[in-house]
Structures are given as C-alpha cells and as structure tokens.
ROFI-72964 format. One record per residue (C-alpha): residue in three letters; x, z, y. Coordinates in pm, whole numbers, padded with zeros to 5 digits, always signed. Layout:
# residues N
alaXZY;...
# end
This chain:
# residues 235
met-08997-04580+24387;glu-08910-04939+24304;ala-09117-05210+24470;val-09390-05367+24259;ile-09491-05722+24345;asn-09723-05903+24108;ile-09959-06145+24278;pro-10128-06473+24179;ile-10027-06812+24315;ala-10334-06939+24497;ala-10208-07298+24512;val-09911-07511+24410;leu-09849-07799+24649;ala-09639-08115+24665;gly-09615-08425+24881;arg-09473-08773+24906;val-09260-08902+25191;lys-09462-09076+25464;pro-09401-09184+25825;phe-09456-08882+26049;gly-09491-08817+26420;pro-09474-09059+26714;lys-09152-09219+26587;gly-09267-09247+26226;val-08976-09052+26081;pro-08984-09008+25702;ser-09125-08668+25607;gly-09278-08491+25311;ile-09433-08211+25519;glu-09786-08314+25426;lys-09839-08124+25099;thr-10156-08127+24894;val-10278-07909+24608;val-10175-08022+24261;ser-10358-07930+23943;gly-10215-07844+23607;ser-09861-07746+23518;val-09571-07866+23733;arg-09204-07869+23637;ile-08964-07662+23850;thr-08611-07801+23851;lys-08300-07687+24037;leu-08416-07908+24325;gly-08775-07785+24330;leu-09103-07928+24202;asp-09027-08249+24019;ile-09320-08427+24188;asp-09228-08318+24541;glu-09033-08521+24799;gln-08841-08453+25122;gly-08782-08715+25388;asp-08473-08556+25543;pro-08243-08430+25265;lys-07983-08317+25521;his-08217-08049+25657;his-08484-08009+25388;gly-08470-07955+25015;gly-08155-07914+24808;pro-08058-07624+24581;glu-08073-07361+24859;lys-08417-07476+24977;ala-08566-07590+24650;leu-08908-07429+24699;his-09089-07325+25015;his-09331-07031+25012;tyr-09567-06968+25302;pro-09819-06682+25321;arg-10180-06787+25367;asp-10210-06443+25529;his-10075-06595+25854;tyr-10332-06874+25881;pro-10594-06674+26081;val-10334-06588+26347;trp-10234-06953+26379;his-10597-07058+26397;asp-10644-06835+26702;thr-10319-06957+26859;leu-10401-07323+26813;ala-10758-07278+26935;ala-10626-07111+27251;his-10382-07395+27323;gly-10588-07697+27222;gly-10399-07752+26898;asn-10525-07903+26575;val-10693-07616+26392;asp-10824-07852+26122;val-10477-07864+25962;leu-10533-07503+25859;asp-10848-07577+25660;ala-10647-07607+25337;pro-10316-07466+25211;gly-10009-07678+25271;ala-10028-07679+25651;phe-09665-07569+25679;gly-09533-07794+25406;glu-09525-07509+25156;asn-09500-07544+24779;phe-09652-07201+24706;ser-09950-07051+24886;thr-10039-06686+24830;his-10222-06390+24977;gly-10069-06044+24992;leu-09698-06117+25039;thr-09526-06168+25375;glu-09181-06154+25535;ala-09222-05777+25569;glu-09235-05730+25191;val-08980-05990+25074;cys-08603-05935+25076;ile-08306-06167+25058;gly-08190-06188+24696;asp-08528-06093+24551;arg-08574-06256+24211;phe-08921-06352+24101;arg-09059-06480+23774;val-09282-06769+23882;gly-09465-06912+23584;thr-09181-06959+23335;ala-08917-07020+23604;leu-08690-06764+23770;val-08632-06806+24142;glu-08432-06619+24408;val-08501-06579+24781;ser-08218-06764+24958;gln-08323-06774+25325;ala-08611-06774+25569;arg-08731-07098+25722;gln-08586-07217+26051;pro-08885-07394+26206;cys-08827-07736+26359;trp-09001-07973+26599;lys-09206-08133+26323;leu-09442-07835+26336;asn-09518-07921+26700;his-09648-08263+26597;arg-09811-08136+26281;phe-10028-07891+26476;gly-10064-08075+26805;tyr-09910-07785+26996;ala-09575-07836+27170;ala-09467-07472+27130;met-09565-07428+26765;ser-09213-07418+26621;arg-09102-07173+26889;ser-09406-06954+26824;val-09341-06952+26449;gln-08983-06843+26516;glu-09063-06580+26778;arg-09337-06419+26567;gly-09126-06419+26250;arg-09400-06592+26052;thr-09165-06849+25905;gly-09211-06833+25530;trp-08907-06852+25305;tyr-08714-07058+25052;tyr-08611-07005+24690;arg-08320-07134+24490;val-08397-07188+24122;ile-08206-06971+23876;glu-08393-07081+23563;glu-08600-07398+23546;gly-08953-07380+23408;glu-09321-07462+23460;val-09571-07331+23713;ser-09938-07378+23787;ala-10195-07225+24020;gly-10311-06890+23886;asp-09968-06800+23748;arg-09828-06480+23889;ile-09527-06415+24108;val-09360-06107+23965;leu-09062-05927+24122;val-08793-05868+23860;ala-08488-05774+24073;arg-08422-05651+24427;pro-08050-05608+24500;tyr-08084-05579+24880;pro-08395-05374+24965;gln-08255-05304+25313;trp-08260-05675+25400;thr-08622-05776+25433;leu-08684-06119+25578;gln-08842-05943+25872;arg-08511-05771+25945;leu-08315-06092+25888;leu-08531-06279+26138;his-08498-05994+26388;val-08118-06019+26373;leu-08125-06397+26394;tyr-08374-06436+26677;val-08410-06103+26863;asp-08106-05875+26830;arg-07890-06185+26824;leu-07543-06048+26902;asn-07547-05727+26700;asp-07200-05759+26547;thr-07257-05485+26289;ala-07575-05642+26157;leu-07427-05993+26171;ala-07121-05884+25973;glu-07346-05728+25711;met-07557-06043+25706;ala-07246-06257+25654;asp-07162-06053+25341;leu-07504-06098+25176;ala-07408-06284+24860;pro-07757-06430+24787;leu-07805-06553+25146;ala-07760-06929+25186;glu-07406-07013+25296;ser-07528-07192+25611;trp-07685-06866+25733;arg-07377-06662+25643;lys-07161-06912+25832;leu-07389-06884+26135;ala-07350-06506+26132;arg-06969-06535+26110;gln-06964-06779+26400;arg-07166-06548+26623;val-06935-06256+26549;ala-06629-06469+26624;ser-06758-06636+26941;his-07010-06383+27077;val-07225-06685+27156;val-07571-06773+27021;glu-07598-07131+26901;asp-07826-07377+27083;met-08164-07395+26907;glu-08340-07624+27152;lys-08293-07954+26968;arg-08427-07803+26645;leu-08728-07649+26818;ala-08819-07924+27062;gly-08678-08238+26902;gly-08517-08526+27082;
# end
C-alpha cells in the first residue's frame, strides 16, 4: 500500500535577523507565527531571513519543518536540566517555518514530494543541529540531545513556487525512496557511522543534498567520522 500523508499545517513561521547569543551573532532562529498567505520562493518564505547564509537557508535548505509532536519530550528534558521551557510555549522554538502534528522523521523519506499550499516541495536533508540550540534553550547539551535522539526536523527544496498559509494541507504526492526514512538516514549518520554499504547507498541518493552525499563519500574513502564538536558546542 502506498503511504498516505495529508495533514494540516498548524502554523507558518518566519523571522528577521537579530543579534543572538552571548556574542550577538546575527541569526534568524527566532521565528514567529505569520497570518495570511505567504509566498514560497526557491529560497523559502519571502518574508523569512537567515543570519548565516553559509550554513542556513539556500536552495537545499529553503524551508525548515519541525514536528510539534516532539515538544513534550523537550519540555521534560529542559525541565530536568534547568533549561528554558518557556521557549516551547509557542511553535517556532527550533526556528522552523512549518509546525505540524502527526508527521515525524519516522514517516518522512528523503525525496518525498509534498504539495504545500500551491507550492511543491521536496525533502532534501535532515537538520544538523548546531550550538545555537544550546543558547536558545539554556541547556548546554541541547544540540547534542537533538542529534542523538534523531528529533532534528528536516529541510525542503522548492520545486514549484507558490503560496501557503496556516490551515493548508501537506499532501504527499511522490515517494521515490521509501526505504530511506529520515530516521534511517540519521541512524547511519550518527549511530551506525561507518557502515560502508549504507553510506555508499546514501551517497547515491539523488534527492539528498550534495553536502550530505559528499560526507558519505568521504567516510567511505577515509573510514573516519568527521569532527562534529565545533558544530555542536560552538567556539
């Protein structure tokens, strides 16, 4: 049976670049709910901004989707470690553009194409969490926890531009790689990290962002896992 995904968008979110963290680095991670119809371009929502275009945004990370389903788990984690649970009171805590219930990394595959409002988008990669989440949530191990638990959210590239608003539905229209859920992708990347067979298959996934395919090729060639510490801890 083919997968059926047809769920409403609970919130569409966007943000402007502001100083962030102890060093005041430019960031657009603070997203807020927008009302009405928003234009989706090849670079994402036309009213959204990113403070670090080298690592955020661009055609391969045009739109970020994070499941609201994960928020209760993070509330418990932050409460247990003295983090800032108040950030979770509203959608947008993870800098996402789309907030939904009922769709997680276990149900989404690389290359999935969704009709979102009038736009057509394609899943290009999962999120690689960075140190900004540590400051955002007041918990020094937040980015590492997001990575280890595989609750990262994911990115879309835009195939067809269009309009979207809260209440529109996300409808699956194509699934070329049902064997490559994001859950499996994250397992290969962060758990079974030197599985050459899986890495070689990952490197051949045409819809997967080239940076991830390159990473897989490098691991196969070197049999070494890249250093993630700077991304996770900053500095």
